[in-house]
C-alpha positions as CSV (number, residue, x, y, z in Angstrom):
1,M,-5.1,-18.8,26.3
2,P,-4.4,-17.1,23.3
3,T,-3.6,-19.9,20.5
4,P,-0.4,-19.7,18.3
5,T,-1.5,-18.7,14.3
6,E,-0.1,-20.0,11.3
7,P,1.5,-16.9,9.4
8,Q,-0.7,-15.8,6.5
9,P,1.1,-16.4,3.1
10,K,1.9,-13.2,1.3
11,P,-0.8,-12.9,-1.7
12,R,2.4,-12.0,-4.1
13,Q,3.7,-15.3,-2.8
14,N,0.8,-17.1,-3.8
15,S,0.5,-15.5,-7.0
16,T,4.2,-16.5,-8.1
17,E,3.4,-20.0,-6.9
18,A,0.0,-20.2,-8.7
19,A,1.7,-18.9,-12.4
20,E,4.9,-20.8,-11.7
21,H,2.1,-23.9,-11.8
22,V,0.1,-22.6,-14.2
23,A,3.1,-22.0,-16.7
24,S,4.3,-25.6,-15.9
25,A,1.4,-27.2,-16.8
26,H,0.6,-24.8,-20.0
27,K,4.4,-26.3,-21.1
28,I,3.5,-30.2,-20.3
29,L,0.3,-29.4,-22.5
30,K,2.2,-27.7,-25.4
31,E,4.8,-30.9,-25.6
32,L,1.7,-33.6,-24.9
33,Q,0.0,-31.4,-28.1
34,Q,2.9,-31.8,-30.2
35,K,3.7,-35.5,-29.5
36,V,-0.2,-36.3,-30.4
37,G,-1.0,-33.8,-32.7
38,S,-4.2,-31.6,-32.3
39,H,-6.9,-32.1,-30.2
40,P,-9.6,-30.3,-29.1
41,E,-9.4,-30.8,-25.6
42,L,-5.6,-30.1,-25.6
43,G,-6.4,-27.0,-27.1
44,E,-9.4,-25.8,-24.7
45,A,-7.1,-26.1,-21.6
46,I,-4.4,-25.0,-23.3
47,T,-5.9,-21.7,-24.0
48,K,-7.8,-21.6,-20.2
49,L,-4.2,-21.9,-18.7
50,E,-3.1,-19.1,-21.2
51,M,-6.3,-17.0,-19.7
52,A,-5.4,-18.0,-15.9
53,L,-1.9,-16.9,-16.5
54,N,-3.1,-13.5,-18.0
55,T,-5.4,-12.8,-15.4
56,L,-2.6,-13.6,-12.8
57,A,-0.3,-11.1,-14.7
58,I,-2.8,-8.3,-14.3
59,K,-3.8,-9.2,-10.9
60,T,0.3,-8.9,-9.8
61,G,0.9,-6.2,-12.2
62,G,3.0,-8.2,-14.3
63,L,5.6,-9.0,-11.3
64,L,5.5,-13.0,-11.6
């Protein structure tokens, strides 16, 4: 007897959701950086989030 399978999420939906999380984290870190001042680890985290967001934009054709 076949078992019901969960519907597979659409790749575009996953990319959009991921982009929203990355953008939110980026905003939070930028605000934190303004409050506490420049810190190398915050700067690195912000840069990595920007790179991830750019990668998502490229993979989705800018449809975020």
